[in-house]
C-alpha positions as CSV (number, residue, x, y, z in Angstrom):
1,M,113.9,-173.3,104.5
2,S,116.2,-172.5,107.4
3,S,115.0,-173.0,110.9
4,R,116.7,-169.8,111.9
5,T,114.4,-167.2,113.4
6,P,114.7,-163.4,113.8
7,P,116.2,-162.1,117.0
8,S,114.1,-162.1,120.2
9,P,110.8,-160.3,120.3
10,L,112.4,-157.6,122.5
11,V,113.8,-156.1,119.3
12,R,111.3,-154.0,117.4
13,S,110.2,-155.6,114.1
14,E,108.0,-154.4,111.3
15,R,106.4,-156.2,108.4
16,L,106.8,-154.6,104.9
17,A,103.4,-153.9,103.4
18,R,101.6,-157.2,104.1
19,S,104.5,-159.1,102.6
20,P,106.4,-162.0,104.2
21,L,109.3,-159.6,104.6
22,V,110.1,-158.4,108.1
23,R,112.8,-156.0,109.3
24,C,113.9,-156.9,112.8
25,G,116.9,-155.4,114.6
26,G,118.0,-153.7,111.4
27,H,118.0,-156.9,109.3
28,W,115.6,-158.2,106.8
29,W,114.0,-161.6,107.0
30,L,111.7,-163.7,104.8
31,V,109.3,-165.2,107.3
32,T,107.0,-168.1,106.3
33,G,105.1,-170.8,108.2
34,S,108.0,-173.2,107.7
35,G,110.8,-171.0,108.8
36,S,112.8,-167.8,108.3
37,I,115.6,-166.8,106.0
38,P,117.8,-163.8,106.5
39,A,118.1,-161.5,103.5
40,T,121.8,-160.8,103.0
41,D,122.1,-159.5,99.5
42,P,123.1,-155.8,99.9
43,T,121.4,-154.7,96.7
44,F,118.1,-156.4,97.6
45,T,118.2,-155.2,101.2
46,G,119.0,-151.7,100.0
47,E,115.9,-151.7,97.8
48,L,113.8,-153.0,100.7
49,D,115.1,-150.1,102.8
50,R,114.2,-147.6,100.1
51,F,110.8,-149.1,99.7
52,A,110.1,-149.2,103.4
53,A,111.2,-145.5,103.7
54,A,108.8,-144.6,100.8
55,M,106.0,-146.5,102.5
56,A,106.6,-144.7,105.8
57,A,106.6,-141.3,104.1
58,A,103.4,-142.1,102.3
59,D,101.8,-143.3,105.6
60,Q,102.9,-140.1,107.2
61,T,101.4,-138.0,104.4
62,I,98.1,-139.8,104.7
63,A,98.1,-139.4,108.5
64,D,98.8,-135.6,108.0
65,L,95.9,-135.3,105.5
66,R,93.5,-137.1,107.9
67,S,94.5,-134.9,110.8
68,Q,93.9,-131.8,108.6
69,Q,90.4,-133.1,107.8
70,D,89.7,-133.5,111.5
71,D,90.7,-129.9,112.2
72,P,88.0,-127.5,110.9
73,S,90.3,-124.5,111.3
74,T,92.8,-125.8,108.7
75,P,92.3,-124.1,105.4
76,R,91.8,-126.5,102.5
77,P,92.7,-125.7,98.9
78,G,89.7,-125.4,96.6
79,R,87.2,-124.8,99.4
80,Q,85.5,-121.4,99.9
81,R,84.8,-120.2,103.4
């Protein structure tokens, strides 16, 4: 493995769904205990970008549903008032 590491911690980073993949400063990295390797294949990183966007959309949908459950004035399909 490479001894290269992602950019400084001042750059926002995010882990992809409990995987060893991290997006940091707009670049994908495979991060393990023995080092980090930048992901450079455009097809692979494009798929990672699409998957990350889908995960973010799903997380937002779940957050929206939870906030609706917390708001008693929000009408819910299938429930009679």
